[in-house]
C-alpha positions as CSV (number, residue, x, y, z in Angstrom):
1,M,92.5,100.6,101.6
2,L,92.9,101.3,98.2
3,G,96.4,102.9,99.2
4,F,97.9,99.9,101.5
5,L,96.5,97.8,98.5
6,L,98.9,100.1,96.2
7,V,101.3,100.8,98.7
8,L,101.6,96.5,99.0
9,L,101.9,95.8,95.1
10,A,104.0,98.4,94.9
11,A,107.0,96.7,97.5
12,S,106.1,93.6,95.5
13,F,107.3,95.0,91.8
14,F,110.7,96.7,93.9
15,C,111.2,92.8,95.1
16,F,111.2,92.1,91.2
17,Q,113.4,93.8,90.1
18,N,115.5,93.9,92.9
19,V,116.2,90.4,92.1
20,I,116.9,91.0,88.8
21,V,119.5,93.5,89.4
22,R,121.4,90.4,92.0
23,I,120.8,88.1,88.5
24,L,122.6,90.6,86.1
25,F,125.2,91.3,88.3
26,N,125.7,87.3,89.6
27,Q,124.8,84.4,87.6
28,Q,122.2,82.2,89.3
29,N,120.3,79.4,89.3
30,L,117.1,80.3,88.4
31,F,113.8,78.6,89.8
32,G,116.6,75.4,90.3
33,A,116.4,75.2,86.4
34,F,119.0,76.6,84.3
35,A,121.6,79.1,84.7
36,V,121.3,82.8,84.1
37,G,122.7,86.1,84.2
38,G,126.2,87.2,85.6
39,F,126.6,89.6,82.5
40,V,128.6,92.5,84.6
41,D,130.7,92.8,87.5
42,P,129.1,94.7,90.8
43,T,130.9,97.7,90.0
44,L,130.6,101.7,89.9
45,Q,130.5,101.9,86.5
46,N,127.8,98.9,85.5
47,S,125.9,100.0,87.9
48,F,125.5,103.5,86.2
49,L,125.4,101.2,82.6
50,L,122.1,99.5,84.3
51,L,121.0,102.4,85.9
52,F,120.8,103.8,82.2
53,M,120.0,101.5,80.6
54,R,116.6,101.2,82.8
55,T,115.7,105.1,82.5
56,V,116.0,105.4,79.4
57,V,113.1,103.0,78.7
58,V,111.5,104.7,82.0
59,V,111.6,107.8,80.7
60,P,110.0,108.0,77.3
61,L,107.5,105.2,78.5
62,L,106.2,107.4,81.1
63,A,105.9,110.1,79.4
64,T,103.6,108.6,76.8
65,L,101.5,107.7,79.9
66,M,101.3,111.1,81.6
67,P,98.6,112.0,79.6
68,A,95.9,108.8,80.5
69,L,97.6,109.0,84.7
70,Y,97.3,112.7,84.8
71,R,96.0,114.9,82.2
72,P,97.4,118.3,83.0
73,A,101.2,116.6,83.9
74,W,103.0,118.5,81.1
75,K,101.3,122.0,81.7
76,E,102.6,121.4,85.2
77,I,105.4,121.0,84.6
78,R,105.6,124.0,81.6
79,Q,104.4,125.9,85.3
80,L,107.6,124.9,87.0
81,A,110.0,127.0,84.3
82,M,108.0,129.6,85.8
83,P,109.6,132.1,88.0
84,Q,107.5,131.9,90.8
85,Q,107.4,128.0,90.5
86,R,111.3,127.7,90.0
87,V,111.6,126.1,94.0
88,F,109.4,123.2,93.2
89,L,111.2,122.8,89.6
90,A,114.7,122.6,91.7
91,Q,113.5,120.4,94.5
92,A,112.3,118.1,91.9
93,A,115.7,117.9,90.7
94,A,117.5,117.5,93.8
95,S,115.0,114.5,94.3
96,G,116.3,113.4,91.0
97,V,119.6,113.6,92.0
98,F,119.5,111.8,95.3
99,M,117.4,109.2,92.8
100,F,120.2,108.2,91.6
101,L,122.2,108.0,94.3
102,Y,120.0,105.9,96.2
103,L,119.7,103.6,93.0
104,A,123.5,103.4,91.9
105,L,124.4,103.0,95.1
106,L,122.0,100.4,96.0
107,Y,123.0,98.7,92.8
108,I,126.0,97.6,94.1
109,A,125.5,96.7,97.4
110,I,123.0,94.6,95.6
111,G,126.0,93.3,93.4
112,L,128.4,92.5,96.5
113,I,125.9,90.9,98.5
114,P,122.8,88.8,99.1
115,T,119.6,91.0,97.7
116,G,117.3,90.7,101.4
117,I,120.8,92.1,103.4
118,A,121.6,94.7,101.2
119,L,117.9,95.8,101.2
120,T,117.3,95.2,105.1
121,L,120.9,97.8,105.3
122,F,119.1,99.7,103.2
123,F,115.6,100.3,104.8
124,T,117.4,102.0,107.9
125,Y,116.2,105.1,106.0
126,P,113.6,105.6,108.3
127,V,116.3,106.1,111.3
128,F,118.3,109.0,109.1
129,T,114.9,110.4,107.9
130,A,113.8,110.9,111.8
131,L,117.4,112.9,111.9
132,L,117.0,114.8,108.8
133,D,112.9,116.0,109.8
134,W,114.6,116.8,113.3
135,W,117.6,118.7,111.5
136,I,115.5,120.7,109.3
137,F,111.9,121.2,110.9
138,G,113.0,120.8,114.5
139,A,110.8,117.7,114.8
140,Q,112.8,115.9,117.8
141,P,112.0,112.0,117.8
142,S,110.9,111.1,120.9
143,R,112.0,108.3,123.6
144,F,109.7,105.6,121.8
145,R,111.6,106.2,118.3
146,W,115.1,106.4,119.7
147,V,114.1,103.1,120.9
148,I,113.3,101.9,117.7
149,M,116.0,103.3,115.9
150,G,118.4,101.9,118.2
151,L,116.7,98.4,117.4
152,I,116.8,99.5,113.7
153,L,120.3,99.7,113.8
154,V,120.9,96.7,116.2
155,G,119.1,94.4,113.2
156,S,121.1,96.1,110.5
157,F,124.2,94.9,111.9
158,L,123.3,91.4,112.9
159,A,122.0,91.0,108.7
160,M,125.1,91.9,107.8
161,P,126.9,89.2,105.7
162,L,130.6,88.1,107.7
163,T,132.0,85.2,107.1
164,G,133.0,83.3,110.4
165,T,135.2,86.0,112.3
166,E,136.8,87.0,109.1
167,L,136.7,90.7,107.4
168,N,135.9,90.2,104.5
169,L,136.5,93.4,102.2
170,T,133.6,93.0,99.5
171,S,130.7,92.5,102.0
172,W,131.7,95.1,104.2
173,L,131.9,97.2,101.2
174,G,128.2,96.5,99.9
175,A,127.1,96.8,103.5
176,I,128.7,100.6,103.6
177,L,126.9,101.3,100.6
178,G,123.5,99.5,101.3
179,V,123.0,101.8,104.2
180,A,124.8,104.8,101.7
181,S,121.3,104.0,99.4
182,G,119.3,104.0,102.7
183,V,121.5,108.0,103.3
184,A,120.2,109.1,100.3
185,Y,117.1,107.8,99.8
186,A,116.0,109.8,103.1
187,L,117.1,113.0,101.5
188,Y,115.0,111.9,98.4
189,G,111.9,111.1,100.5
190,V,112.3,114.0,102.7
191,I,112.3,116.2,99.3
192,A,109.5,114.7,97.6
193,Q,107.1,114.6,100.7
194,K,107.3,118.4,100.6
195,S,107.2,118.5,97.1
196,F,103.8,116.3,96.4
197,E,102.4,119.3,98.3
198,R,102.7,121.3,95.5
199,V,103.5,118.5,92.7
200,H,101.5,115.7,91.3
201,P,103.5,112.4,91.6
202,V,103.3,111.5,88.0
203,P,105.0,114.6,87.2
204,F,107.5,114.6,89.4
205,T,108.3,110.5,89.3
206,W,108.9,111.8,85.5
207,L,110.7,114.9,86.4
208,S,113.3,112.9,89.4
209,F,113.9,109.9,86.0
210,A,114.4,112.1,83.8
211,V,117.2,114.0,86.1
212,T,118.5,109.6,86.9
213,L,118.8,109.3,83.2
214,G,120.8,112.9,82.3
215,L,123.2,111.7,85.6
216,S,123.8,108.2,84.5
217,G,124.3,109.0,81.2
218,M,127.0,111.4,81.9
219,S,128.5,109.6,84.4
220,L,129.1,106.5,81.2
221,L,131.3,109.4,79.8
222,F,134.3,108.4,81.5
223,W,134.2,104.9,81.1
224,R,132.9,104.5,77.3
225,S,136.2,102.3,76.1
226,Q,134.9,99.8,78.8
227,F,131.9,98.3,77.8
228,T,132.9,96.6,74.9
229,S,132.0,92.6,74.4
230,L,129.1,92.7,76.5
231,A,125.7,90.1,76.6
232,W,124.0,93.2,75.6
233,T,121.0,91.0,74.6
234,G,120.8,89.7,78.3
235,L,121.6,93.4,79.8
236,W,118.6,94.5,77.4
237,I,116.3,91.5,78.3
238,G,117.0,92.7,82.1
239,G,117.1,96.0,81.9
240,V,113.9,96.9,80.1
241,L,112.2,94.2,82.7
242,S,113.7,96.2,85.5
243,A,111.7,99.5,83.9
244,I,108.8,98.2,84.0
245,F,108.6,96.7,87.5
246,T,110.4,100.1,88.9
247,L,108.4,102.4,87.0
248,T,105.2,100.3,88.4
249,G,106.8,100.6,91.8
250,H,107.0,104.0,92.1
251,L,103.5,105.1,90.5
252,L,101.7,102.7,93.0
253,N,103.9,103.9,95.5
254,N,103.7,107.5,95.1
255,F,99.7,107.1,94.6
256,G,99.4,105.1,97.5
257,I,101.7,108.1,99.7
258,R,99.1,110.6,98.1
259,L,95.9,108.0,99.4
260,I,97.6,106.8,102.8
261,G,100.5,109.5,103.6
262,A,104.0,108.9,104.0
263,T,104.6,107.4,107.5
264,R,101.5,104.6,106.1
265,A,103.0,103.9,103.0
266,S,106.6,103.5,104.8
267,M,104.8,100.9,107.1
268,V,103.7,98.8,104.6
269,G,106.6,99.2,102.7
270,A,108.7,97.7,105.8
271,S,107.7,94.6,104.6
272,N,110.3,95.0,101.4
273,P,113.5,93.1,103.2
274,A,111.6,90.3,104.0
275,L,109.7,90.2,100.6
276,T,112.7,90.1,98.7
277,A,114.3,87.5,100.3
278,L,112.0,85.4,100.2
279,L,111.5,86.0,96.8
280,A,115.6,85.5,96.6
281,W,115.4,82.1,97.9
282,L,112.4,81.2,95.6
283,A,113.3,82.3,92.8
284,I,117.4,82.2,93.1
285,Q,118.0,79.9,96.4
286,E,119.5,82.5,98.0
287,S,120.7,81.4,101.4
288,L,120.2,83.1,104.5
289,S,122.2,82.3,108.0
290,G,119.4,82.0,111.1
291,L,121.6,85.2,112.7
292,Q,120.9,87.0,109.4
293,V,116.9,85.7,109.4
294,T,116.8,87.3,113.3
295,G,118.4,90.8,111.7
296,V,116.0,90.7,108.9
297,G,112.8,90.3,111.3
298,V,114.0,92.8,113.7
299,V,114.2,95.7,110.9
300,T,111.0,95.1,109.1
301,L,109.2,95.0,112.6
302,S,111.5,98.1,114.0
303,V,110.2,99.6,110.4
304,A,106.5,98.6,110.9
305,L,106.6,100.1,114.8
306,L,108.4,102.9,113.8
307,S,105.6,104.2,110.8
308,Q,103.3,103.1,113.4
309,E,104.1,105.2,115.7
310,K,104.6,108.4,113.8
311,A,100.8,107.9,112.4
312,K,99.3,107.6,115.8
313,S,101.8,111.0,116.5
314,P,100.5,114.6,116.0
315,S,104.8,115.2,114.9
């Protein structure tokens, strides 16, 4: 019961940080009371900037909290530098690379299309996870899983933010990036689940964020001259809030995975697109069409069914 509660709380924290990102990229009428946000455009360089601002808060904050959360955390990290442990250090570093990719791509997608839709497209990741399991570990999906994965793709198509019958380039780009972030997260998840066999979730989470911080910081070197005259006060307030919600969500989710397993955690996490769409509707009055609501529902239900089937299956 505790594990399910932790993952559900993690999903709620992720919803809040996704809405914060939407506000940073696009001015919104918060709770119908006042306008806020729109501090930067949803571009690649600004996504890297927000990601850097978030991780530059998360990494030292988690470093401070680690001894209280898991006493031998620093000892375990030092041991990963030993020759016989470097394969696990490489896995943690690879997970950080894919965390960086999925967050950067998801940030841009959230800036280009409605938050609930971006999250729905991101949650196609179980399809890619199943295919990676088949390719890497030989776990061939059952017929039922193929059907469910097909439903996920159908639901994602219904949720795509099309404008009438016209091709909206911005919407299509946001949709493609939303799916791409799901692919990157699938790679992150496969590596993380394998790493948890030898590495505790707390030091693993810190290492992933540390790699993300380094990559986002290096990425900013290409656009140093473009970060002038920005609304830094609003950006830092949003960045700190996003960092707190993200760190809490990742820690709760990783502890939940350890208690109930990745498949059951994924089943609970399947509520994320619907929760995000609901929160965005309540907080910033972000509306969805009936077809898009149907798509969100199909993806959410399909991911839950897929996770439930995997929990029952021996493979």
